[in-house]
mmCIF file of the C-alpha atoms, coordinates in Angstrom:
data_MODEL
# 
_entry.id   MODEL 
# 
loop_
_atom_site.group_PDB 
_atom_site.id 
_atom_site.type_symbol 
_atom_site.label_atom_id 
_atom_site.label_alt_id 
_atom_site.label_comp_id 
_atom_site.label_asym_id 
_atom_site.label_entity_id 
_atom_site.label_seq_id 
_atom_site.pdbx_PDB_ins_code 
_atom_site.Cartn_x 
_atom_site.Cartn_y 
_atom_site.Cartn_z 
_atom_site.occupancy 
_atom_site.B_iso_or_equiv 
_atom_site.pdbx_formal_charge 
_atom_site.auth_seq_id 
_atom_site.auth_comp_id 
_atom_site.auth_asym_id 
_atom_site.auth_atom_id 
_atom_site.pdbx_PDB_model_num 
ATOM 1   C CA . MET A 1 1   ? 107.322 131.961 117.497 1.00 0.00 ? 1   MET A CA 1 
ATOM 2   C CA . SER A 1 2   ? 104.004 130.360 118.398 1.00 0.00 ? 2   SER A CA 1 
ATOM 3   C CA . PRO A 1 3   ? 102.233 128.711 115.464 1.00 0.00 ? 3   PRO A CA 1 
ATOM 4   C CA . ARG A 1 4   ? 99.690  130.995 113.820 1.00 0.00 ? 4   ARG A CA 1 
ATOM 5   C CA . VAL A 1 5   ? 98.331  128.627 111.185 1.00 0.00 ? 5   VAL A CA 1 
ATOM 6   C CA . VAL A 1 6   ? 97.441  125.064 112.140 1.00 0.00 ? 6   VAL A CA 1 
ATOM 7   C CA . LEU A 1 7   ? 96.924  122.603 109.313 1.00 0.00 ? 7   LEU A CA 1 
ATOM 8   C CA . VAL A 1 8   ? 94.743  119.745 110.566 1.00 0.00 ? 8   VAL A CA 1 
ATOM 9   C CA . THR A 1 9   ? 95.151  116.668 108.401 1.00 0.00 ? 9   THR A CA 1 
ATOM 10  C CA . ASP A 1 10  ? 92.184  114.771 106.988 1.00 0.00 ? 10  ASP A CA 1 
ATOM 11  C CA . PRO A 1 11  ? 92.269  111.106 105.880 1.00 0.00 ? 11  PRO A CA 1 
ATOM 12  C CA . ALA A 1 12  ? 90.125  112.081 102.889 1.00 0.00 ? 12  ALA A CA 1 
ATOM 13  C CA . TYR A 1 13  ? 93.331  113.404 101.317 1.00 0.00 ? 13  TYR A CA 1 
ATOM 14  C CA . ALA A 1 14  ? 96.202  111.215 100.158 1.00 0.00 ? 14  ALA A CA 1 
ATOM 15  C CA . ASP A 1 15  ? 99.425  111.236 102.134 1.00 0.00 ? 15  ASP A CA 1 
ATOM 16  C CA . ASP A 1 16  ? 101.353 112.823 99.280  1.00 0.00 ? 16  ASP A CA 1 
ATOM 17  C CA . VAL A 1 17  ? 98.772  115.607 98.975  1.00 0.00 ? 17  VAL A CA 1 
ATOM 18  C CA . ILE A 1 18  ? 99.149  116.368 102.682 1.00 0.00 ? 18  ILE A CA 1 
ATOM 19  C CA . VAL A 1 19  ? 102.939 116.352 102.535 1.00 0.00 ? 19  VAL A CA 1 
ATOM 20  C CA . CYS A 1 20  ? 102.976 118.618 99.470  1.00 0.00 ? 20  CYS A CA 1 
ATOM 21  C CA . ALA A 1 21  ? 100.577 121.040 101.165 1.00 0.00 ? 21  ALA A CA 1 
ATOM 22  C CA . VAL A 1 22  ? 102.766 121.151 104.269 1.00 0.00 ? 22  VAL A CA 1 
ATOM 23  C CA . GLU A 1 23  ? 105.885 121.897 102.267 1.00 0.00 ? 23  GLU A CA 1 
ATOM 24  C CA . ALA A 1 24  ? 104.144 124.517 100.128 1.00 0.00 ? 24  ALA A CA 1 
ATOM 25  C CA . ALA A 1 25  ? 102.551 126.315 103.081 1.00 0.00 ? 25  ALA A CA 1 
ATOM 26  C CA . ALA A 1 26  ? 105.815 126.248 105.006 1.00 0.00 ? 26  ALA A CA 1 
ATOM 27  C CA . SER A 1 27  ? 107.591 127.932 102.100 1.00 0.00 ? 27  SER A CA 1 
ATOM 28  C CA . ALA A 1 28  ? 105.187 130.887 102.354 1.00 0.00 ? 28  ALA A CA 1 
ATOM 29  C CA . LEU A 1 29  ? 105.190 131.367 106.128 1.00 0.00 ? 29  LEU A CA 1 
ATOM 30  C CA . PRO A 1 30  ? 107.910 132.358 108.611 1.00 0.00 ? 30  PRO A CA 1 
ATOM 31  C CA . VAL A 1 31  ? 109.700 129.499 110.342 1.00 0.00 ? 31  VAL A CA 1 
ATOM 32  C CA . GLY A 1 32  ? 107.638 128.414 113.336 1.00 0.00 ? 32  GLY A CA 1 
ATOM 33  C CA . ALA A 1 33  ? 104.406 130.054 112.172 1.00 0.00 ? 33  ALA A CA 1 
ATOM 34  C CA . LEU A 1 34  ? 102.902 126.825 110.838 1.00 0.00 ? 34  LEU A CA 1 
ATOM 35  C CA . ALA A 1 35  ? 101.878 123.730 112.782 1.00 0.00 ? 35  ALA A CA 1 
ATOM 36  C CA . VAL A 1 36  ? 100.604 120.426 111.451 1.00 0.00 ? 36  VAL A CA 1 
ATOM 37  C CA . GLN A 1 37  ? 98.142  118.433 113.537 1.00 0.00 ? 37  GLN A CA 1 
ATOM 38  C CA . LEU A 1 38  ? 97.920  114.789 112.524 1.00 0.00 ? 38  LEU A CA 1 
ATOM 39  C CA . ARG A 1 39  ? 94.298  113.744 112.887 1.00 0.00 ? 39  ARG A CA 1 
ATOM 40  C CA . ASP A 1 40  ? 93.355  110.372 111.453 1.00 0.00 ? 40  ASP A CA 1 
ATOM 41  C CA . LYS A 1 41  ? 90.918  108.026 113.169 1.00 0.00 ? 41  LYS A CA 1 
ATOM 42  C CA . LYS A 1 42  ? 90.703  105.601 110.245 1.00 0.00 ? 42  LYS A CA 1 
ATOM 43  C CA . ARG A 1 43  ? 94.221  104.209 110.062 1.00 0.00 ? 43  ARG A CA 1 
ATOM 44  C CA . ASP A 1 44  ? 95.383  101.123 111.886 1.00 0.00 ? 44  ASP A CA 1 
ATOM 45  C CA . PRO A 1 45  ? 98.051  101.822 114.530 1.00 0.00 ? 45  PRO A CA 1 
ATOM 46  C CA . SER A 1 46  ? 101.028 100.728 112.440 1.00 0.00 ? 46  SER A CA 1 
ATOM 47  C CA . SER A 1 47  ? 99.996  102.824 109.446 1.00 0.00 ? 47  SER A CA 1 
ATOM 48  C CA . LEU A 1 48  ? 99.310  105.821 111.664 1.00 0.00 ? 48  LEU A CA 1 
ATOM 49  C CA . ARG A 1 49  ? 102.719 105.490 113.291 1.00 0.00 ? 49  ARG A CA 1 
ATOM 50  C CA . ALA A 1 50  ? 104.417 105.263 109.899 1.00 0.00 ? 50  ALA A CA 1 
ATOM 51  C CA . PHE A 1 51  ? 102.687 108.388 108.622 1.00 0.00 ? 51  PHE A CA 1 
ATOM 52  C CA . ALA A 1 52  ? 103.404 110.201 111.883 1.00 0.00 ? 52  ALA A CA 1 
ATOM 53  C CA . MET A 1 53  ? 107.085 109.430 111.430 1.00 0.00 ? 53  MET A CA 1 
ATOM 54  C CA . ARG A 1 54  ? 106.965 110.686 107.849 1.00 0.00 ? 54  ARG A CA 1 
ATOM 55  C CA . LEU A 1 55  ? 105.240 113.918 108.851 1.00 0.00 ? 55  LEU A CA 1 
ATOM 56  C CA . ARG A 1 56  ? 107.672 114.440 111.715 1.00 0.00 ? 56  ARG A CA 1 
ATOM 57  C CA . ALA A 1 57  ? 110.570 114.195 109.291 1.00 0.00 ? 57  ALA A CA 1 
ATOM 58  C CA . VAL A 1 58  ? 108.930 116.562 106.803 1.00 0.00 ? 58  VAL A CA 1 
ATOM 59  C CA . THR A 1 59  ? 107.926 119.138 109.407 1.00 0.00 ? 59  THR A CA 1 
ATOM 60  C CA . HIS A 1 60  ? 111.367 119.059 110.987 1.00 0.00 ? 60  HIS A CA 1 
ATOM 61  C CA . ASN A 1 61  ? 113.006 119.719 107.627 1.00 0.00 ? 61  ASN A CA 1 
ATOM 62  C CA . VAL A 1 62  ? 110.857 122.778 106.883 1.00 0.00 ? 62  VAL A CA 1 
ATOM 63  C CA . GLY A 1 63  ? 110.686 124.314 110.370 1.00 0.00 ? 63  GLY A CA 1 
ATOM 64  C CA . VAL A 1 64  ? 107.085 123.392 111.168 1.00 0.00 ? 64  VAL A CA 1 
ATOM 65  C CA . HIS A 1 65  ? 105.639 122.388 114.534 1.00 0.00 ? 65  HIS A CA 1 
ATOM 66  C CA . PHE A 1 66  ? 104.166 118.890 114.662 1.00 0.00 ? 66  PHE A CA 1 
ATOM 67  C CA . VAL A 1 67  ? 101.253 117.867 116.878 1.00 0.00 ? 67  VAL A CA 1 
ATOM 68  C CA . VAL A 1 68  ? 99.569  114.469 117.164 1.00 0.00 ? 68  VAL A CA 1 
ATOM 69  C CA . ASN A 1 69  ? 95.859  114.242 117.814 1.00 0.00 ? 69  ASN A CA 1 
ATOM 70  C CA . GLY A 1 70  ? 94.812  112.340 120.925 1.00 0.00 ? 70  GLY A CA 1 
ATOM 71  C CA . ASP A 1 71  ? 97.826  110.091 121.566 1.00 0.00 ? 71  ASP A CA 1 
ATOM 72  C CA . ALA A 1 72  ? 100.584 111.425 123.799 1.00 0.00 ? 72  ALA A CA 1 
ATOM 73  C CA . HIS A 1 73  ? 102.504 108.160 123.626 1.00 0.00 ? 73  HIS A CA 1 
ATOM 74  C CA . LEU A 1 74  ? 102.651 108.251 119.833 1.00 0.00 ? 74  LEU A CA 1 
ATOM 75  C CA . ALA A 1 75  ? 103.532 111.938 119.963 1.00 0.00 ? 75  ALA A CA 1 
ATOM 76  C CA . ARG A 1 76  ? 106.435 111.151 122.290 1.00 0.00 ? 76  ARG A CA 1 
ATOM 77  C CA . ASP A 1 77  ? 107.615 108.209 120.211 1.00 0.00 ? 77  ASP A CA 1 
ATOM 78  C CA . VAL A 1 78  ? 107.870 110.253 117.016 1.00 0.00 ? 78  VAL A CA 1 
ATOM 79  C CA . ALA A 1 79  ? 109.367 113.278 118.806 1.00 0.00 ? 79  ALA A CA 1 
ATOM 80  C CA . ALA A 1 80  ? 106.362 115.507 118.089 1.00 0.00 ? 80  ALA A CA 1 
ATOM 81  C CA . ASP A 1 81  ? 106.226 118.978 119.583 1.00 0.00 ? 81  ASP A CA 1 
ATOM 82  C CA . GLY A 1 82  ? 102.850 118.435 121.190 1.00 0.00 ? 82  GLY A CA 1 
ATOM 83  C CA . VAL A 1 83  ? 99.519  116.682 121.439 1.00 0.00 ? 83  VAL A CA 1 
ATOM 84  C CA . HIS A 1 84  ? 95.945  117.820 120.855 1.00 0.00 ? 84  HIS A CA 1 
ATOM 85  C CA . LEU A 1 85  ? 93.350  116.453 123.281 1.00 0.00 ? 85  LEU A CA 1 
ATOM 86  C CA . GLY A 1 86  ? 89.584  116.366 122.924 1.00 0.00 ? 86  GLY A CA 1 
ATOM 87  C CA . VAL A 1 87  ? 86.975  118.209 124.959 1.00 0.00 ? 87  VAL A CA 1 
ATOM 88  C CA . VAL A 1 88  ? 86.406  115.390 127.440 1.00 0.00 ? 88  VAL A CA 1 
ATOM 89  C CA . ALA A 1 89  ? 90.109  115.398 128.219 1.00 0.00 ? 89  ALA A CA 1 
ATOM 90  C CA . ALA A 1 90  ? 90.104  118.981 129.447 1.00 0.00 ? 90  ALA A CA 1 
ATOM 91  C CA . GLN A 1 91  ? 91.044  118.146 133.017 1.00 0.00 ? 91  GLN A CA 1 
ATOM 92  C CA . ARG A 1 92  ? 94.156  119.197 134.905 1.00 0.00 ? 92  ARG A CA 1 
ATOM 93  C CA . THR A 1 93  ? 95.381  115.625 135.449 1.00 0.00 ? 93  THR A CA 1 
ATOM 94  C CA . THR A 1 94  ? 95.004  114.692 131.787 1.00 0.00 ? 94  THR A CA 1 
ATOM 95  C CA . VAL A 1 95  ? 97.044  117.647 130.572 1.00 0.00 ? 95  VAL A CA 1 
ATOM 96  C CA . ALA A 1 96  ? 99.588  116.927 133.295 1.00 0.00 ? 96  ALA A CA 1 
ATOM 97  C CA . GLU A 1 97  ? 99.736  113.285 132.256 1.00 0.00 ? 97  GLU A CA 1 
ATOM 98  C CA . ALA A 1 98  ? 100.337 114.274 128.640 1.00 0.00 ? 98  ALA A CA 1 
ATOM 99  C CA . ARG A 1 99  ? 103.264 116.419 129.697 1.00 0.00 ? 99  ARG A CA 1 
ATOM 100 C CA . ALA A 1 100 ? 104.550 113.671 131.968 1.00 0.00 ? 100 ALA A CA 1 
ATOM 101 C CA . ILE A 1 101 ? 104.571 111.331 128.972 1.00 0.00 ? 101 ILE A CA 1 
ATOM 102 C CA . MET A 1 102 ? 106.045 113.788 126.481 1.00 0.00 ? 102 MET A CA 1 
ATOM 103 C CA . GLY A 1 103 ? 108.085 116.068 128.698 1.00 0.00 ? 103 GLY A CA 1 
ATOM 104 C CA . ALA A 1 104 ? 107.373 119.270 130.574 1.00 0.00 ? 104 ALA A CA 1 
ATOM 105 C CA . GLY A 1 105 ? 107.844 121.464 127.515 1.00 0.00 ? 105 GLY A CA 1 
ATOM 106 C CA . ALA A 1 106 ? 105.302 119.669 125.347 1.00 0.00 ? 106 ALA A CA 1 
ATOM 107 C CA . PHE A 1 107 ? 102.640 121.801 123.677 1.00 0.00 ? 107 PHE A CA 1 
ATOM 108 C CA . VAL A 1 108 ? 99.129  120.704 124.695 1.00 0.00 ? 108 VAL A CA 1 
ATOM 109 C CA . SER A 1 109 ? 96.025  122.036 122.964 1.00 0.00 ? 109 SER A CA 1 
ATOM 110 C CA . LEU A 1 110 ? 92.398  121.226 123.660 1.00 0.00 ? 110 LEU A CA 1 
ATOM 111 C CA . ALA A 1 111 ? 89.206  121.301 121.630 1.00 0.00 ? 111 ALA A CA 1 
ATOM 112 C CA . ALA A 1 112 ? 86.709  123.949 122.731 1.00 0.00 ? 112 ALA A CA 1 
ATOM 113 C CA . HIS A 1 113 ? 83.186  123.631 121.382 1.00 0.00 ? 113 HIS A CA 1 
ATOM 114 C CA . THR A 1 114 ? 81.774  125.647 124.294 1.00 0.00 ? 114 THR A CA 1 
ATOM 115 C CA . ASP A 1 115 ? 82.815  128.546 126.492 1.00 0.00 ? 115 ASP A CA 1 
ATOM 116 C CA . GLU A 1 116 ? 82.971  126.113 129.414 1.00 0.00 ? 116 GLU A CA 1 
ATOM 117 C CA . ALA A 1 117 ? 85.617  124.115 127.565 1.00 0.00 ? 117 ALA A CA 1 
ATOM 118 C CA . VAL A 1 118 ? 87.794  127.226 127.348 1.00 0.00 ? 118 VAL A CA 1 
ATOM 119 C CA . VAL A 1 119 ? 87.536  127.688 131.108 1.00 0.00 ? 119 VAL A CA 1 
ATOM 120 C CA . LYS A 1 120 ? 88.431  124.036 131.674 1.00 0.00 ? 120 LYS A CA 1 
ATOM 121 C CA . ALA A 1 121 ? 91.426  124.341 129.378 1.00 0.00 ? 121 ALA A CA 1 
ATOM 122 C CA . LEU A 1 122 ? 92.620  127.362 131.329 1.00 0.00 ? 122 LEU A CA 1 
ATOM 123 C CA . GLU A 1 123 ? 92.194  125.508 134.615 1.00 0.00 ? 123 GLU A CA 1 
ATOM 124 C CA . ALA A 1 124 ? 94.075  122.536 133.169 1.00 0.00 ? 124 ALA A CA 1 
ATOM 125 C CA . TYR A 1 125 ? 97.049  124.731 132.183 1.00 0.00 ? 125 TYR A CA 1 
ATOM 126 C CA . ALA A 1 126 ? 96.767  123.861 128.516 1.00 0.00 ? 126 ALA A CA 1 
ATOM 127 C CA . ASP A 1 127 ? 98.681  125.963 126.022 1.00 0.00 ? 127 ASP A CA 1 
ATOM 128 C CA . ALA A 1 128 ? 95.924  126.524 123.486 1.00 0.00 ? 128 ALA A CA 1 
ATOM 129 C CA . VAL A 1 129 ? 92.318  125.927 122.510 1.00 0.00 ? 129 VAL A CA 1 
ATOM 130 C CA . LEU A 1 130 ? 90.830  125.287 119.087 1.00 0.00 ? 130 LEU A CA 1 
ATOM 131 C CA . VAL A 1 131 ? 87.482  127.074 119.213 1.00 0.00 ? 131 VAL A CA 1 
ATOM 132 C CA . SER A 1 132 ? 84.955  125.587 116.804 1.00 0.00 ? 132 SER A CA 1 
ATOM 133 C CA . PRO A 1 133 ? 82.971  125.479 114.659 1.00 0.00 ? 133 PRO A CA 1 
ATOM 134 C CA . ILE A 1 134 ? 83.150  129.165 113.852 1.00 0.00 ? 134 ILE A CA 1 
ATOM 135 C CA . PHE A 1 135 ? 81.470  128.904 110.452 1.00 0.00 ? 135 PHE A CA 1 
ATOM 136 C CA . ALA A 1 136 ? 79.210  126.261 108.957 1.00 0.00 ? 136 ALA A CA 1 
ATOM 137 C CA . VAL A 1 137 ? 80.863  122.892 108.343 1.00 0.00 ? 137 VAL A CA 1 
ATOM 138 C CA . HIS A 1 138 ? 78.877  119.859 107.276 1.00 0.00 ? 138 HIS A CA 1 
ATOM 139 C CA . GLY A 1 139 ? 78.409  117.438 110.151 1.00 0.00 ? 139 GLY A CA 1 
ATOM 140 C CA . LYS A 1 140 ? 79.911  119.703 112.809 1.00 0.00 ? 140 LYS A CA 1 
ATOM 141 C CA . GLY A 1 141 ? 76.763  121.223 114.272 1.00 0.00 ? 141 GLY A CA 1 
ATOM 142 C CA . PRO A 1 142 ? 75.548  124.820 114.265 1.00 0.00 ? 142 PRO A CA 1 
ATOM 143 C CA . PRO A 1 143 ? 78.223  127.454 113.667 1.00 0.00 ? 143 PRO A CA 1 
ATOM 144 C CA . ARG A 1 144 ? 79.134  129.401 116.791 1.00 0.00 ? 144 ARG A CA 1 
ATOM 145 C CA . GLY A 1 145 ? 80.161  132.539 114.962 1.00 0.00 ? 145 GLY A CA 1 
ATOM 146 C CA . LEU A 1 146 ? 82.827  135.148 115.610 1.00 0.00 ? 146 LEU A CA 1 
ATOM 147 C CA . ALA A 1 147 ? 81.352  135.884 119.038 1.00 0.00 ? 147 ALA A CA 1 
ATOM 148 C CA . ALA A 1 148 ? 82.707  132.536 120.227 1.00 0.00 ? 148 ALA A CA 1 
ATOM 149 C CA . ILE A 1 149 ? 86.224  133.743 119.460 1.00 0.00 ? 149 ILE A CA 1 
ATOM 150 C CA . ALA A 1 150 ? 85.670  137.017 121.293 1.00 0.00 ? 150 ALA A CA 1 
ATOM 151 C CA . ARG A 1 151 ? 84.336  135.187 124.354 1.00 0.00 ? 151 ARG A CA 1 
ATOM 152 C CA . ALA A 1 152 ? 87.240  132.739 124.298 1.00 0.00 ? 152 ALA A CA 1 
ATOM 153 C CA . ARG A 1 153 ? 89.702  135.634 124.067 1.00 0.00 ? 153 ARG A CA 1 
ATOM 154 C CA . THR A 1 154 ? 88.146  137.266 127.128 1.00 0.00 ? 154 THR A CA 1 
ATOM 155 C CA . LEU A 1 155 ? 88.046  134.022 129.106 1.00 0.00 ? 155 LEU A CA 1 
ATOM 156 C CA . ALA A 1 156 ? 91.569  133.000 128.156 1.00 0.00 ? 156 ALA A CA 1 
ATOM 157 C CA . SER A 1 157 ? 93.073  136.425 128.807 1.00 0.00 ? 157 SER A CA 1 
ATOM 158 C CA . GLY A 1 158 ? 96.731  136.083 127.863 1.00 0.00 ? 158 GLY A CA 1 
ATOM 159 C CA . ASP A 1 159 ? 97.155  132.599 129.288 1.00 0.00 ? 159 ASP A CA 1 
ATOM 160 C CA . LEU A 1 160 ? 95.889  130.551 126.332 1.00 0.00 ? 160 LEU A CA 1 
ATOM 161 C CA . LEU A 1 161 ? 96.412  130.749 122.618 1.00 0.00 ? 161 LEU A CA 1 
ATOM 162 C CA . VAL A 1 162 ? 93.046  130.889 120.869 1.00 0.00 ? 162 VAL A CA 1 
ATOM 163 C CA . TYR A 1 163 ? 92.756  129.332 117.412 1.00 0.00 ? 163 TYR A CA 1 
ATOM 164 C CA . ALA A 1 164 ? 89.647  129.633 115.263 1.00 0.00 ? 164 ALA A CA 1 
ATOM 165 C CA . LEU A 1 165 ? 88.552  126.432 113.521 1.00 0.00 ? 165 LEU A CA 1 
ATOM 166 C CA . GLY A 1 166 ? 85.686  125.564 111.219 1.00 0.00 ? 166 GLY A CA 1 
ATOM 167 C CA . GLY A 1 167 ? 85.034  126.727 107.678 1.00 0.00 ? 167 GLY A CA 1 
ATOM 168 C CA . ILE A 1 168 ? 87.859  129.257 107.659 1.00 0.00 ? 168 ILE A CA 1 
ATOM 169 C CA . GLY A 1 169 ? 89.430  130.463 104.432 1.00 0.00 ? 169 GLY A CA 1 
ATOM 170 C CA . THR A 1 170 ? 91.218  133.534 103.180 1.00 0.00 ? 170 THR A CA 1 
ATOM 171 C CA . GLU A 1 171 ? 88.041  135.613 103.142 1.00 0.00 ? 171 GLU A CA 1 
ATOM 172 C CA . SER A 1 172 ? 87.073  134.842 106.745 1.00 0.00 ? 172 SER A CA 1 
ATOM 173 C CA . ALA A 1 173 ? 90.470  134.596 108.414 1.00 0.00 ? 173 ALA A CA 1 
ATOM 174 C CA . ARG A 1 174 ? 90.766  138.360 108.858 1.00 0.00 ? 174 ARG A CA 1 
ATOM 175 C CA . ALA A 1 175 ? 87.461  138.498 110.728 1.00 0.00 ? 175 ALA A CA 1 
ATOM 176 C CA . CYS A 1 176 ? 88.640  135.719 113.051 1.00 0.00 ? 176 CYS A CA 1 
ATOM 177 C CA . VAL A 1 177 ? 91.851  137.582 113.854 1.00 0.00 ? 177 VAL A CA 1 
ATOM 178 C CA . ASP A 1 178 ? 89.931  140.821 114.342 1.00 0.00 ? 178 ASP A CA 1 
ATOM 179 C CA . ALA A 1 179 ? 87.667  138.984 116.802 1.00 0.00 ? 179 ALA A CA 1 
ATOM 180 C CA . GLY A 1 180 ? 90.663  138.021 118.921 1.00 0.00 ? 180 GLY A CA 1 
ATOM 181 C CA . ALA A 1 181 ? 92.066  134.791 117.528 1.00 0.00 ? 181 ALA A CA 1 
ATOM 182 C CA . ASP A 1 182 ? 95.810  134.286 117.893 1.00 0.00 ? 182 ASP A CA 1 
ATOM 183 C CA . GLY A 1 183 ? 95.720  132.115 114.817 1.00 0.00 ? 183 GLY A CA 1 
ATOM 184 C CA . ILE A 1 184 ? 93.597  129.936 112.582 1.00 0.00 ? 184 ILE A CA 1 
ATOM 185 C CA . ALA A 1 185 ? 93.224  126.191 112.129 1.00 0.00 ? 185 ALA A CA 1 
ATOM 186 C CA . VAL A 1 186 ? 92.282  124.934 108.687 1.00 0.00 ? 186 VAL A CA 1 
ATOM 187 C CA . ILE A 1 187 ? 91.804  121.752 106.708 1.00 0.00 ? 187 ILE A CA 1 
ATOM 188 C CA . ARG A 1 188 ? 90.409  122.239 103.219 1.00 0.00 ? 188 ARG A CA 1 
ATOM 189 C CA . ALA A 1 189 ? 91.755  125.773 102.903 1.00 0.00 ? 189 ALA A CA 1 
ATOM 190 C CA . LEU A 1 190 ? 95.210  124.257 102.395 1.00 0.00 ? 190 LEU A CA 1 
ATOM 191 C CA . LEU A 1 191 ? 94.478  120.661 101.389 1.00 0.00 ? 191 LEU A CA 1 
ATOM 192 C CA . ALA A 1 192 ? 91.773  121.192 98.783  1.00 0.00 ? 192 ALA A CA 1 
ATOM 193 C CA . VAL A 1 193 ? 93.474  123.868 96.687  1.00 0.00 ? 193 VAL A CA 1 
ATOM 194 C CA . PRO A 1 194 ? 95.912  123.587 93.779  1.00 0.00 ? 194 PRO A CA 1 
ATOM 195 C CA . ASP A 1 195 ? 98.283  126.201 95.230  1.00 0.00 ? 195 ASP A CA 1 
ATOM 196 C CA . PRO A 1 196 ? 98.574  125.994 99.041  1.00 0.00 ? 196 PRO A CA 1 
ATOM 197 C CA . ALA A 1 197 ? 101.502 128.413 99.022  1.00 0.00 ? 197 ALA A CA 1 
ATOM 198 C CA . SER A 1 198 ? 99.361  131.252 97.660  1.00 0.00 ? 198 SER A CA 1 
ATOM 199 C CA . VAL A 1 199 ? 96.738  130.619 100.342 1.00 0.00 ? 199 VAL A CA 1 
ATOM 200 C CA . ALA A 1 200 ? 99.439  130.568 103.016 1.00 0.00 ? 200 ALA A CA 1 
ATOM 201 C CA . ARG A 1 201 ? 100.794 133.882 101.714 1.00 0.00 ? 201 ARG A CA 1 
ATOM 202 C CA . ALA A 1 202 ? 97.316  135.380 102.022 1.00 0.00 ? 202 ALA A CA 1 
ATOM 203 C CA . PHE A 1 203 ? 97.106  134.125 105.603 1.00 0.00 ? 203 PHE A CA 1 
ATOM 204 C CA . ARG A 1 204 ? 100.518 135.628 106.296 1.00 0.00 ? 204 ARG A CA 1 
ATOM 205 C CA . GLU A 1 205 ? 99.392  139.059 105.106 1.00 0.00 ? 205 GLU A CA 1 
ATOM 206 C CA . ILE A 1 206 ? 96.310  138.885 107.327 1.00 0.00 ? 206 ILE A CA 1 
ATOM 207 C CA . LEU A 1 207 ? 98.335  137.833 110.367 1.00 0.00 ? 207 LEU A CA 1 
ATOM 208 C CA . ALA A 1 208 ? 101.054 140.397 109.691 1.00 0.00 ? 208 ALA A CA 1 
ATOM 209 C CA . ALA A 1 209 ? 98.473  143.165 109.743 1.00 0.00 ? 209 ALA A CA 1 
ATOM 210 C CA . LYS A 1 210 ? 97.880  142.260 113.395 1.00 0.00 ? 210 LYS A CA 1 
ATOM 211 C CA . SER A 1 211 ? 101.609 141.829 114.083 1.00 0.00 ? 211 SER A CA 1 
ATOM 212 C CA . LEU A 1 212 ? 101.082 138.100 114.676 1.00 0.00 ? 212 LEU A CA 1 
ATOM 213 C CA . VAL A 1 213 ? 103.898 137.087 112.308 1.00 0.00 ? 213 VAL A CA 1 
# 
């Protein structure tokens, strides 16, 4: 199963909070439906590697995909399932290089803040795009709205997984899926709540209604 919910980590939350959220969300979703993307630009390399190893162990134990943000070498070293690359990396050679480092079967996703980025991701043979920001998020620029998902779905056809990212919670996830998203990517929706499992169950119901899980 392709991941349908992507939990993007945030250094604003303690490591234990992140790990607990991963385990709780995994308990409420089918095996393989959840992915964790380690995104942390504040840690020093040794600390980042240590946390990556911890998350790899946790995700492996609960049947969750693990993706490292921006560093294919680290992703390979910790036996991650894939790597997420930024917009400027959306070139064929860069995606190919990531797979050369990690292995041909590595999952490679790209950020897509514009329709052009979706086209570039398709041309680069990426596996997925994270289309954002869909809704308003402080510091992330103007929201692109649900139309951005619909355009990405049309551009990607069936060759790219399209994930909606940016201000998504249980109330807005259904609209994102209805607009054509294959899944959703979230941060605070799972990290900033006392009961991540209940939120994950709500996401599961929304995705199941579209036969995505």
